[in-house]
Structures are given as C-alpha cells and as structure tokens.
N, C-alpha and C positions, 0 to 999 in steps of 0.2 A: 895265304895270308897268315902272318905270324900272330901270336897272342896279343902283343902290344898294338900291332897295326889294326887288329880287330877292335880293340877297346877304343883306340883313337878314332877310328872310323865311326864307331857307335856313339861317341861323344861329340861328333862334329857339329850337330845343331846347337848343343849347349855351349860349345867352345865358340862358335861363330857369333852366337847371340850374346851370352853373358860375358865371357872372357874377352871377346873381341871389343865390346863396349868398354870394359875396364882398361884394356890396353890403349884404346883411343883417348880415354879420359886421362890416363897417366901421361900421355904424350903432350897433353895440353898444359901440364903443370911444369914449372921450372924448379920448384922446390916442394919439399914434403911439409905440408902445414895442416891445420885443422880442417880447412875446406876440402882438401884432398880426401881426408878420412870420412868426411860427411858424404861426399859424392860417392865414394867407394861403398859405403854402407847402403846408400840408396840403391845402387846398381846390384848389390848382392840380394837385397830384399826383392827387387824386381825379378831376379833370376831364381826365385823360389828357394833361396837359402833359408828364409825365415827371419823374422825380426831379431829374436834372441840370439840365434846363431850368428847372424851378421854382425851384431854388436860385439859378440865374443871374438870373432875373427878380427875386427877392427882394434879391439883392446889388446889382443895378442900382437898385432902388427905394430901398434904404438910402442909396446915393450921391446920388440925386436929392433925396430928402427933406432930406439934410444940406446939399447945395449950394444948394437953393432956400429953405432955412429953413422948410419946411412943417411945421405943427404940427396942422392939422385933418385927421382921418382921412377926411373927405369928399373931400379933395383927392387922395387915393391913387388913386381911380377914374381921374382924368384922367392921373396919372403912369403908371399901368399901361397905359393906351391908347397913350401915347407910347412906352413901352418895347417893347410888342408890335409896334407899327408899325416901329420901328427895327430890331428883331431880324429881322423878316421881309423887310427891304429888300434888294434886289440879286439879279440873275440871273433875274428872272421873265419877261423878254421872250424870245420865240422867236427863235432865231438862224437865219433862213432868207432870207438876202440873195442867195444865188447862184441861178441858174437852170439846171437844177433844183436845189432843195434836197430833202433827204430826211428824213423823220421815221419812225423805227422805234418801234413801239408794243409794249410788252411788259407782262407781268403774268399772274397766275394766273387760271384760269377762274373766272367768277362775279363779277368785280369791275366788270363793265360795260365791258370793253375795246373790243369791236366797236361798241357804242353810242357810246362816247366818240369813236372814230374817225370815225363818221358825223357827230356834232356838230361835231367839230373841222374836218372837211372843209367843212361848211356855213359855219362862221365864216370860214375862210380864203377860201372862194369869194366870200362877201359883201364881203370886204376887197379883192376884185379879182383874186384869184389863180386860175389854172387848176390845178385839183387833180386828180391821178390816184391812185386807190386800188389798192393791191396786196394780193390775197387770198392771203397767204403762210401763213395758218393752214390748212394742207391736211389736218390730222389729223381735222377734223370737217367733214362736208359742210354741217352746219347753219351753221357759221361763214362759209362761202363764200356760202351763200344769204342769210344775215343781212347780210353786207357788201354784197351786190348790192342789197338793199332800200334800205340807207342810201345807196348810190351814186345810186340813183334819186331818193330824197328830197332829197339834197343837190345833185343836178344835177351830178354829177362822173363822169368816166370810171372804168372799173375794168378791171384785168387779172387774169384768173383761169385756173386749170387745174383738172383733175379732182381729187377727193378722193384723198389718198395721193400726190400728186405731190411732187417735191422742192421744198421751200419756197424754197431758194436759186435755183432755176431760174425760179420765179415772179417773184422780185425782179429777176433778170436781164432777163426779158421786159419787166417794168415799166419798168425804166431805159431800155431800147431804145424802148419805146412813148412814154415821157415826152419823150425827145429828139426823136423824129419828130413828135410832136404839139405841141411847144412848151409842155409843162407847166411850171408854176412850182414846184409842190410834189408830191412823191410821199409818200403815207402808207402804210406797210407794216403790215398786221396780222400777228401772229405767234401760234403756238400758245400756249395757256395753260401756261406753264412753271413748275414748281416748282424752286426753287433747288437742290434736292438731286438732281435728275435730270441727271446728267452729260451724257447723249447729247443732251438738249434744249438745254443750254447750248452743246454743241459745234455744234449746228445754228445757234444765234444767231451764233457766231463765224464759221461758214461764210458766212452772210448778210452779216456785216460785211465779210468779205474780198472778196466780190462787189462790194459798194458801194465799197470803197476802190479796187478795180481798175478799175471802170467809171466811177466819179465821184470821182476822186482829189482834186479841188479843191472839191467841193461841201460846203456847210454841212450838218451832220448832227446831228440831235437824236435822243437815245434816251430816250423818255418812258416811265416806269413808272406804270401805272394802279393805284391802291390804293383800297380800300373804306374810307371813313372810319369806318363802323360797327364796324370791327374794332379801333379804338383802338390801343393799344401793339403789337398783333400787326402792324399795318400798318407800324410803325417797324421792327420786326424783319425783316419782308419786304424792306423797302427797303434795309436794311443788307446782307442777303444778295445782293440783286440788284446792288447798287452794287459789291460786291466781285467779282461774276461778269461783269457786263455793262457796267460803266462808264456808268451812267445820267447824263443831263444835266439831267433835270427830272422832276417828279412831277405827275401829274393825280390829284386827290383827288375821288373820286365819292361820291355819297349823303350829302353834308354836310347836306342838308335832313332826312335821316331819322335823325339821331343827336345825342346830347348830347355826343359826343366830338370836337368841332371843335378842341379844344386840341391835338390830335395834329399840326396844321399846324406849331405851334411846335416840337414835338419833332423833326419831320423836318428842318426847316431848321437848327435849332441843333445837333442831335446828329450829323447826317449831312452837313451842309453841302451839301445838295442843295436847290435852289430849288423851290418849288411854282409851277407855270406856269399851271395851270388848275384850277378847282374846279367840281364838279357840284352845282347847287342845285335840281334838279328833273328832271322826266321829259321835258319838251318839247325840241324840236330846238335852241332857242336858250337852253337852261338851262346850257350849259357856258360858264363865264365866265373870261376872262383874269384871272389873279390880281393884285389890286391890294393891296399891304400896308396902305396908308393906309385905303382903303375897308373892308378886312376888319376892321381894328382898330376903326374907327368903328362898323361894323355890329355887331361883337361886344359893344361896351361901351355900346351905345345903349339901356340899360335903361329910363331915365326915360321915353322916348317910348312904351314899351309899356304903361306904367301909364295 
C-alpha cells in the first residue's frame, strides 16, 4: 500500500463520518447562502474541529466563495480542501540538522508514546540516520523493556538503567554514548506525565537542563504524543503541555481508529503547534510524516470511496 493510500485508509472513519455528512448536506442545497455556512459550521464542530477553528474555516470559505464568484454548492467541497491544506501548512518538518540532534518525547500514559518512539526510530534509520534510544521513562520497568524490544525491531542502539533510576542521569549517559558512537539522533522516552503533576514537570525541566548543558548547540525537538480518539481532550492536553514544556510538535496516534481526525485542525490553529507525524495503523511503518496537502486530499476524497 502506497503512502497516500495508507493515509486515506487511516482517515476513513473521519471521512465517512464528518466529510460524508458535509457532502450530504451540500447536496441538499441549490445555492450557497448563510444557512449553508451555519450548517457547515455545526457539522465541523461535531467533527471535533473545534468551535473557533470551525468559525475560521467558514469565514475563509465565505471569502473564497466571494473572491472566486462560486455559486454551486458542489464547489464548496473543493474550496474546503484548499482551506484545510492552507491552514495546516508550516512547521511540519523535523528540525534535526545537527549531529547529534535530540528528540524528547512526552505525553500521558496510554497514548502510544513508546510505540511511537520505536516507529520514529525506524523511520529515521531508514532515512540514513544512526539513531540512539534513551530509556528515560524509569518509573515503569515495562517501559524500559518495551523500548528495548523496539530498539531491536528498529535496529537502533539503546541506553538504559534500572527501574527507579534518575531519568536525567539516563539522558546524560545517552548523550555521552551518542557522542562516542557518532549517533545522528537521540530519541528520549520520558515517563507518562500529567500536566498537573508538578514534580513530573520538574523532572522534564531537569532533563532539559542536562540537554542544554551537554548539547548547547544541538537541534532539539519536544514532541507531544496525543491519542486522536480523545478528540477535543487531546487539544486540552496539548494546551497544558505547551504551557509547561514548550512543545515543538505533535505526533497524533490512532487516527485510523477514530472519526475525530478533525482534531488535527484544532491543534494547529488554536495552539499554533504543528503536527509532525500521524499514526495510521499498528505496523512499524504506519507512522507517517505529516503532509498537509496529502492529509487534506485524503480527508476529502469521498467520491473515490463510492
């Protein structure tokens, strides 16, 4: 299955639910009027796009309709695809040009964080990078074991200590090892942190200080892993983490298992944080770099489903 086909298949539930309803609604209108915009906004909100983002999409649509002189409701589908692609554009590339670069992966337990790290490591290794995994989630022995399995599957090195070790010490050891082994990218796993647990956020800050001290000029990404099935709760989580940890990007997992794919728009628009990767399946190669054009195309490709 090709890249576009995977993304399209992964977005099937969202497309069937949200975009399918929008298509049905558009077919019931013979002209573009304010009632159409109001119904569209309501469907977008129901599709977990969020109130503010839904309003913005409809405002943009009004402008496009006026500017292009569009009168046929069937054309709205095409205009929506263009608007969504434009809104999602910017910042989706990983910033890892230094050697080594470091990626700190954060997120609450249960979102697929460790699995995401394994898949990301596999992606980067396939792109020709030497990747080292840092098992800094030392609160759960299972997390260290799980990351070790992924290190093996993705053919990457791993640095670990015993359960209960100081996470910052693991990161310190990982940086030393990366320098000695000529690694291109270090990916650090961290404990599943809830934004209201102050000591856990303090631990994140401690890790960041180690990185700043040991790799002052390195490119650093702080990726927040979110579960797409939680819809607007994912947006709220991202908001809290952004305030506490200065995230640079989002990895949105389990898109294939939800009709709430519209949350991608909320995250980018309301938080100004780019989505960098999306998870569209269980396999090792099912974590895909986020492409706004492909995403919008796959999301609105309803006719091909029929």
